[in-house]
VOLUM-831085 format. One record per atom (N, C-alpha, C): residue in one letter; x, y, z. Coordinates in steps of 0.05 Angstrom, whole numbers, m for minus. Example, Ala and Ser with C-alpha at 12.3 -4.5 7.8 and 13.67 -1.06 7.14 Angstrom:
// VOLUM-831085
{"A", {264, m114, 156}}
{"A", {246, m90, 156}}
{"A", {264, m66, 156}}
{"S", {257, m45, 142}}
{"S", {273, m21, 143}}
{"S", {258, 1, 157}}
//
This chain:
// VOLUM-831085
{"M", {51, 1370, m160}}
{"M", {51, 1386, m183}}
{"M", {78, 1399, m187}}
{"P", {91, 1395, m210}}
{"P", {117, 1408, m214}}
{"P", {115, 1439, m214}}
{"L", {134, 1452, m202}}
{"L", {133, 1481, m199}}
{"L", {133, 1495, m226}}
{"T", {146, 1483, m246}}
{"T", {147, 1495, m273}}
{"T", {119, 1498, m285}}
{"E", {100, 1481, m276}}
{"E", {72, 1483, m286}}
{"E", {57, 1507, m274}}
{"L", {68, 1519, m253}}
{"L", {56, 1542, m240}}
{"L", {67, 1569, m249}}
{"E", {89, 1568, m264}}
{"E", {102, 1592, m273}}
{"E", {84, 1610, m289}}
{"N", {83, 1635, m281}}
{"N", {67, 1656, m295}}
{"N", {37, 1649, m298}}
{"K", {27, 1636, m277}}
{"K", {m2, 1628, m277}}
{"K", {m13, 1635, m250}}
{"A", {m39, 1643, m250}}
{"A", {m54, 1646, m225}}
{"A", {m66, 1619, m218}}
{"V", {m59, 1608, m195}}
{"V", {m69, 1582, m187}}
{"V", {m80, 1584, m159}}
{"D", {m102, 1572, m154}}
{"D", {m114, 1572, m127}}
{"D", {m96, 1557, m108}}
{"L", {m90, 1570, m85}}
{"L", {m72, 1557, m65}}
{"L", {m83, 1530, m56}}
{"K", {m109, 1528, m55}}
{"K", {m121, 1502, m46}}
{"K", {m115, 1480, m66}}
{"Q", {m114, 1487, m92}}
{"Q", {m108, 1468, m113}}
{"Q", {m79, 1457, m109}}
{"V", {m61, 1474, m101}}
{"V", {m33, 1466, m98}}
{"V", {m28, 1453, m71}}
{"F", {m38, 1465, m49}}
{"F", {m31, 1456, m22}}
{"F", {m54, 1444, m6}}
{"G", {m77, 1441, m19}}
{"G", {m100, 1429, m4}}
{"G", {m110, 1448, 17}}
{"E", {m120, 1437, 39}}
{"E", {m132, 1453, 61}}
{"E", {m112, 1472, 73}}
{"K", {m86, 1465, 74}}
{"K", {m65, 1483, 84}}
{"K", {m64, 1508, 67}}
{"G", {m68, 1505, 41}}
{"G", {m68, 1528, 23}}
{"G", {m92, 1546, 28}}
{"K", {m114, 1535, 35}}
{"K", {m138, 1551, 42}}
{"K", {m133, 1567, 67}}
{"V", {m120, 1554, 87}}
{"V", {m113, 1568, 112}}
{"V", {m94, 1591, 106}}
{"L", {m74, 1586, 89}}
{"L", {m55, 1607, 82}}
{"L", {m69, 1630, 68}}
{"E", {m87, 1624, 50}}
{"E", {m102, 1645, 36}}
{"E", {m117, 1662, 56}}
{"E", {m130, 1650, 76}}
{"E", {m144, 1665, 96}}
{"E", {m126, 1683, 112}}
{"E", {m101, 1673, 119}}
{"E", {m81, 1689, 133}}
{"E", {m73, 1713, 117}}
{"I", {m69, 1708, 91}}
{"I", {m60, 1730, 73}}
{"I", {m82, 1752, 72}}
{"L", {m107, 1743, 68}}
{"L", {m129, 1762, 65}}
{"L", {m135, 1777, 91}}
{"S", {m129, 1764, 114}}
{"S", {m135, 1778, 139}}
{"S", {m110, 1792, 151}}
{"G", {m88, 1791, 136}}
{"G", {m63, 1804, 146}}
{"G", {m67, 1834, 149}}
{"L", {m53, 1845, 169}}
{"L", {m56, 1873, 175}}
{"L", {m38, 1892, 158}}
{"G", {m22, 1880, 141}}
{"G", {m5, 1896, 123}}
{"G", {12, 1877, 107}}
{"N", {26, 1888, 87}}
{"N", {43, 1872, 70}}
{"N", {65, 1857, 84}}
{"L", {77, 1869, 104}}
{"L", {98, 1856, 119}}
{"L", {87, 1831, 133}}
{"Q", {64, 1833, 145}}
{"Q", {52, 1809, 159}}
{"Q", {45, 1788, 138}}
{"R", {35, 1796, 115}}
{"R", {28, 1777, 94}}
{"R", {53, 1763, 83}}
{"I", {74, 1778, 79}}
{"I", {100, 1766, 69}}
{"I", {111, 1747, 90}}
{"Q", {109, 1754, 115}}
{"Q", {119, 1736, 136}}
{"Q", {102, 1710, 137}}
{"S", {76, 1712, 134}}
{"S", {59, 1688, 133}}
{"S", {67, 1670, 110}}
{"I", {71, 1682, 87}}
{"I", {78, 1666, 63}}
{"I", {106, 1653, 68}}
{"G", {125, 1669, 78}}
{"G", {151, 1658, 83}}
{"G", {151, 1635, 102}}
{"K", {137, 1638, 124}}
{"K", {135, 1617, 144}}
{"K", {122, 1592, 132}}
{"F", {101, 1595, 116}}
{"F", {88, 1573, 103}}
{"F", {107, 1558, 84}}
{"L", {121, 1574, 67}}
{"L", {139, 1561, 48}}
{"L", {162, 1548, 61}}
{"L", {174, 1560, 82}}
{"L", {196, 1548, 96}}
{"L", {187, 1522, 109}}
{"S", {163, 1521, 120}}
{"S", {153, 1496, 132}}
{"S", {152, 1473, 111}}
{"H", {145, 1481, 86}}
{"H", {143, 1461, 65}}
{"H", {171, 1453, 55}}
{"L", {190, 1472, 56}}
{"L", {217, 1465, 48}}
{"L", {230, 1446, 67}}
{"N", {222, 1447, 92}}
{"N", {234, 1428, 112}}
{"N", {221, 1401, 111}}
{"D", {200, 1398, 96}}
{"D", {186, 1372, 94}}
{"D", {203, 1354, 75}}
{"P", {212, 1331, 85}}
{"P", {229, 1314, 69}}
{"P", {216, 1305, 43}}
{"K", {190, 1304, 42}}
{"K", {176, 1296, 17}}
{"K", {177, 1319, m4}}
{"A", {181, 1344, 5}}
{"A", {179, 1366, m13}}
{"A", {206, 1373, m27}}
{"I", {228, 1364, m15}}
{"I", {254, 1372, m26}}
{"I", {274, 1350, m23}}
{"D", {289, 1345, m43}}
{"D", {310, 1324, m41}}
{"D", {335, 1336, m28}}
{"N", {352, 1319, m19}}
{"N", {376, 1328, m4}}
{"N", {395, 1344, m21}}
{"I", {397, 1337, m47}}
{"I", {416, 1351, m64}}
{"I", {407, 1380, m67}}
{"T", {381, 1384, m73}}
{"T", {371, 1411, m77}}
{"T", {373, 1427, m51}}
{"K", {367, 1414, m29}}
{"K", {369, 1428, m3}}
{"K", {398, 1436, 2}}
{"S", {417, 1419, m4}}
{"S", {445, 1425, 0}}
{"S", {453, 1448, m19}}
{"C", {443, 1448, m43}}
{"C", {449, 1470, m62}}
{"C", {439, 1497, m51}}
{"V", {415, 1497, m42}}
{"V", {403, 1522, m31}}
{"V", {420, 1531, m7}}
{"E", {427, 1513, 11}}
{"E", {443, 1520, 34}}
{"E", {471, 1531, 26}}
{"A", {483, 1519, 5}}
{"A", {509, 1528, m5}}
{"A", {507, 1556, m16}}
{"I", {485, 1562, m31}}
{"I", {481, 1589, m42}}
{"I", {477, 1609, m19}}
{"F", {462, 1601, 2}}
{"F", {459, 1619, 24}}
{"F", {486, 1625, 38}}
{"L", {501, 1604, 43}}
{"L", {527, 1608, 56}}
{"L", {546, 1625, 40}}
{"A", {545, 1623, 13}}
{"A", {562, 1638, m5}}
{"A", {550, 1666, m10}}
{"Q", {528, 1673, 3}}
{"Q", {515, 1698, m1}}
{"Q", {508, 1703, m30}}
{"G", {501, 1682, m45}}
{"G", {493, 1684, m73}}
{"G", {516, 1686, m92}}
{"Q", {541, 1683, m82}}
{"Q", {565, 1686, m99}}
{"Q", {578, 1659, m104}}
{"L", {564, 1642, m118}}
{"L", {574, 1615, m123}}
{"L", {567, 1607, m152}}
{"A", {587, 1602, m168}}
{"A", {582, 1594, m196}}
{"A", {568, 1567, m196}}
{"V", {550, 1563, m215}}
{"V", {535, 1538, m218}}
{"V", {553, 1514, m222}}
{"M", {574, 1518, m238}}
{"M", {593, 1496, m242}}
{"M", {607, 1488, m216}}
{"D", {615, 1508, m200}}
{"D", {628, 1503, m174}}
{"D", {608, 1489, m155}}
{"L", {583, 1498, m156}}
{"L", {562, 1486, m139}}
{"L", {558, 1456, m147}}
{"A", {556, 1451, m173}}
{"A", {553, 1423, m182}}
{"A", {577, 1406, m173}}
{"G", {601, 1418, m176}}
{"G", {625, 1403, m168}}
{"G", {625, 1397, m138}}
{"S", {618, 1416, m122}}
{"S", {618, 1412, m93}}
{"S", {596, 1392, m85}}
{"M", {575, 1389, m100}}
{"M", {554, 1370, m95}}
{"M", {560, 1343, m108}}
{"K", {581, 1342, m123}}
{"K", {589, 1318, m138}}
{"K", {566, 1307, m155}}
{"I", {555, 1325, m170}}
{"I", {532, 1318, m188}}
{"I", {536, 1332, m215}}
{"N", {527, 1320, m236}}
{"N", {528, 1332, m262}}
{"N", {511, 1357, m262}}
{"R", {521, 1379, m274}}
{"R", {508, 1405, m274}}
{"R", {479, 1403, m285}}
{"R", {475, 1388, m307}}
{"R", {449, 1386, m319}}
{"R", {429, 1372, m300}}
{"N", {438, 1350, m287}}
{"N", {421, 1336, m268}}
{"N", {414, 1354, m244}}
{"M", {434, 1369, m234}}
{"M", {429, 1388, m212}}
{"M", {408, 1409, m221}}
{"E", {411, 1420, m245}}
{"E", {392, 1440, m254}}
{"E", {364, 1428, m257}}
{"R", {361, 1404, m267}}
{"R", {335, 1392, m269}}
{"R", {322, 1388, m242}}
{"K", {337, 1378, m223}}
{"K", {327, 1374, m196}}
{"K", {319, 1401, m183}}
{"F", {336, 1420, m187}}
{"F", {331, 1447, m175}}
{"F", {306, 1459, m187}}
{"I", {303, 1458, m214}}
{"I", {280, 1470, m227}}
{"I", {254, 1456, m218}}
{"S", {255, 1429, m217}}
{"S", {231, 1414, m209}}
{"S", {223, 1420, m180}}
{"T", {243, 1425, m163}}
{"T", {237, 1429, m134}}
{"T", {232, 1459, m127}}
{"V", {250, 1476, m137}}
{"V", {249, 1505, m130}}
{"V", {232, 1521, m149}}
{"G", {232, 1512, m175}}
{"G", {216, 1526, m195}}
{"G", {232, 1543, m214}}
{"I", {257, 1549, m207}}
{"I", {275, 1564, m224}}
{"I", {302, 1551, m224}}
{"A", {318, 1559, m244}}
{"A", {345, 1547, m246}}
{"A", {363, 1557, m223}}
{"P", {384, 1541, m216}}
{"P", {401, 1550, m194}}
{"P", {414, 1577, m199}}
{"N", {422, 1583, m224}}
{"N", {434, 1609, m229}}
{"N", {415, 1632, m225}}
{"S", {389, 1628, m232}}
{"S", {369, 1649, m227}}
{"S", {365, 1652, m197}}
{"F", {364, 1630, m182}}
{"F", {361, 1632, m153}}
{"F", {385, 1646, m141}}
{"Q", {409, 1638, m150}}
{"Q", {434, 1650, m140}}
{"Q", {434, 1680, m145}}
{"E", {426, 1689, m170}}
{"E", {426, 1717, m176}}
{"E", {405, 1732, m159}}
{"S", {382, 1721, m155}}
{"S", {362, 1734, m138}}
{"S", {371, 1736, m110}}
{"F", {385, 1716, m100}}
{"F", {395, 1717, m72}}
{"F", {418, 1737, m70}}
{"A", {435, 1739, m90}}
{"A", {457, 1759, m90}}
{"A", {445, 1787, m90}}
{"C", {424, 1791, m105}}
{"C", {411, 1817, m106}}
{"C", {398, 1823, m79}}
{"R", {387, 1804, m66}}
{"R", {375, 1808, m40}}
{"R", {396, 1816, m19}}
{"V", {419, 1802, m21}}
{"V", {442, 1809, m3}}
{"V", {450, 1838, m8}}
{"T", {451, 1846, m33}}
{"T", {459, 1873, m40}}
{"T", {438, 1893, m29}}
{"L", {412, 1886, m31}}
{"L", {391, 1904, m21}}
{"L", {394, 1908, 9}}
{"K", {401, 1886, 23}}
{"K", {406, 1889, 52}}
{"K", {429, 1907, 58}}
{"M", {451, 1905, 43}}
{"M", {474, 1922, 47}}
{"M", {466, 1951, 42}}
{"L", {450, 1956, 21}}
{"L", {441, 1983, 15}}
{"L", {423, 1994, 38}}
{"E", {405, 1977, 47}}
{"E", {387, 1986, 68}}
{"E", {403, 1993, 94}}
{"Q", {423, 1977, 99}}
{"Q", {439, 1982, 123}}
{"Q", {461, 2002, 119}}
{"K", {462, 2014, 95}}
{"K", {481, 2035, 87}}
{"K", {510, 2025, 91}}
{"K", {515, 2000, 83}}
{"K", {542, 1988, 85}}
{"K", {556, 1991, 58}}
{"Y", {558, 2015, 48}}
{"Y", {572, 2020, 22}}
{"Y", {579, 2049, 21}}
{"T", {598, 2055, 4}}
{"T", {606, 2083, m1}}
{"T", {597, 2094, m28}}
{"S", {594, 2075, m47}}
{"S", {584, 2082, m74}}
{"S", {572, 2056, m86}}
{"L", {556, 2060, m107}}
{"L", {545, 2036, m120}}
{"L", {567, 2018, m131}}
{"T", {589, 2030, m140}}
{"T", {612, 2014, m150}}
{"T", {624, 1998, m128}}
{"S", {629, 2010, m105}}
{"S", {640, 1995, m83}}
{"S", {621, 1974, m73}}
{"L", {595, 1980, m73}}
{"L", {575, 1961, m66}}
{"L", {575, 1936, m84}}
{"A", {577, 1942, m110}}
{"A", {578, 1920, m130}}
{"A", {601, 1901, m124}}
{"Y", {625, 1913, m119}}
{"Y", {648, 1896, m113}}
{"Y", {645, 1881, m87}}
{"E", {635, 1895, m66}}
{"E", {632, 1882, m40}}
{"E", {611, 1859, m41}}
{"A", {592, 1862, m59}}
{"A", {571, 1841, m61}}
{"A", {580, 1818, m79}}
{"G", {604, 1821, m90}}
{"G", {615, 1799, m106}}
{"G", {612, 1802, m136}}
{"Y", {601, 1824, m145}}
{"Y", {598, 1828, m174}}
{"Y", {625, 1836, m186}}
{"Y", {630, 1828, m211}}
{"Y", {655, 1834, m224}}
{"Y", {657, 1864, m232}}
{"D", {635, 1876, m238}}
{"D", {635, 1905, m245}}
{"D", {607, 1916, m240}}
{"Q", {606, 1943, m241}}
{"Q", {580, 1956, m235}}
{"Q", {559, 1950, m257}}
{"A", {568, 1947, m282}}
{"A", {549, 1941, m303}}
{"A", {535, 1914, m298}}
{"H", {550, 1894, m289}}
{"H", {538, 1868, m283}}
{"H", {518, 1871, m260}}
{"F", {525, 1886, m240}}
{"F", {508, 1891, m217}}
{"F", {482, 1904, m226}}
{"I", {484, 1925, m243}}
{"I", {460, 1940, m252}}
{"I", {443, 1922, m269}}
{"K", {455, 1905, m286}}
{"K", {439, 1887, m303}}
{"K", {423, 1867, m285}}
{"D", {437, 1855, m266}}
{"D", {423, 1836, m248}}
{"D", {401, 1850, m232}}
{"F", {408, 1874, m222}}
{"F", {389, 1889, m206}}
{"F", {364, 1895, m222}}
{"K", {367, 1905, m247}}
{"K", {344, 1911, m264}}
{"K", {328, 1885, m269}}
{"E", {341, 1863, m274}}
{"E", {328, 1838, m280}}
{"E", {311, 1829, m255}}
{"F", {322, 1833, m232}}
{"F", {309, 1824, m207}}
{"F", {286, 1843, m199}}
{"T", {291, 1869, m200}}
{"T", {271, 1888, m190}}
{"T", {255, 1902, m211}}
{"G", {264, 1902, m236}}
{"G", {250, 1915, m258}}
{"G", {257, 1944, m261}}
{"M", {277, 1954, m246}}
{"M", {286, 1982, m249}}
{"M", {315, 1984, m241}}
{"S", {326, 2007, m248}}
{"S", {354, 2012, m242}}
{"S", {357, 2017, m212}}
{"P", {382, 2012, m200}}
{"P", {385, 2018, m172}}
{"P", {379, 2047, m164}}
{"K", {386, 2065, m182}}
{"K", {381, 2094, m176}}
{"K", {351, 2099, m174}}
{"S", {335, 2088, m192}}
{"S", {306, 2092, m191}}
{"S", {294, 2077, m167}}
{"F", {304, 2054, m162}}
{"F", {293, 2037, m140}}
{"F", {297, 2051, m113}}
{"F", {319, 2064, m109}}
{"F", {325, 2076, m83}}
{"F", {318, 2106, m82}}
{"A", {306, 2116, m103}}
{"A", {299, 2144, m103}}
{"A", {276, 2150, m83}}
{"D", {260, 2129, m77}}
{"D", {237, 2133, m60}}
{"D", {243, 2123, m31}}
{"N", {267, 2130, m21}}
{"N", {275, 2125, 7}}
{"N", {273, 2096, 15}}
{"M", {280, 2077, m2}}
{"M", {282, 2049, 5}}
{"M", {255, 2036, 11}}
{"K", {232, 2048, 4}}
{"K", {207, 2036, 11}}
{"K", {203, 2009, m4}}
{"L", {211, 2008, m29}}
{"L", {208, 1983, m44}}
{"L", {226, 1961, m34}}
{"S", {249, 1968, m24}}
{"S", {268, 1947, m16}}
{"S", {257, 1929, 6}}
{"A", {239, 1940, 23}}
{"A", {227, 1924, 44}}
{"A", {212, 1900, 34}}
{"L", {200, 1903, 10}}
{"L", {185, 1881, m2}}
{"L", {204, 1858, m9}}
{"F", {229, 1864, m16}}
{"F", {247, 1843, m25}}
{"F", {263, 1831, m3}}
{"I", {268, 1846, 19}}
{"I", {285, 1835, 40}}
{"I", {272, 1829, 66}}
{"A", {247, 1836, 69}}
{"A", {233, 1832, 95}}
{"A", {229, 1803, 101}}
{"A", {227, 1786, 82}}
{"A", {220, 1758, 87}}
{"A", {244, 1743, 100}}
{"G", {268, 1754, 99}}
{"G", {291, 1740, 110}}
{"G", {298, 1750, 136}}
//
């Protein structure tokens, strides 16, 4: 089933993953807290990403390149390094991962930024934006709002409790 068919829909895990989905559902429901549930989901998804039938080599290489670049890799540069047409790369990426490479890259960059914030590796939001590879603070705030649904100031007003949901899986 193409991932784009699952976007913004509630789908039974068993319908997508068969009996393994049913086992995952039981693990999620019996989890002792959100962190344990997130770890179960992460472990399950990573096991599927390592299955050669689930992901092609180009998409896997793209994901690895985004991870190595800490989310700071332009899609055109990524396509060039993979020696593939940008449109073909995007189609493969969307069919395998479920989102476009630039959306994945932006969410990963935001996750890296959240880790830096949690570890207090910044002096100001402006310096954090530059250290995380953003061109300016406005671009950082825009991406942050798009990824989390709120401004960095609002997000961190509650002592970083929300950030654990975004960065615990890694």
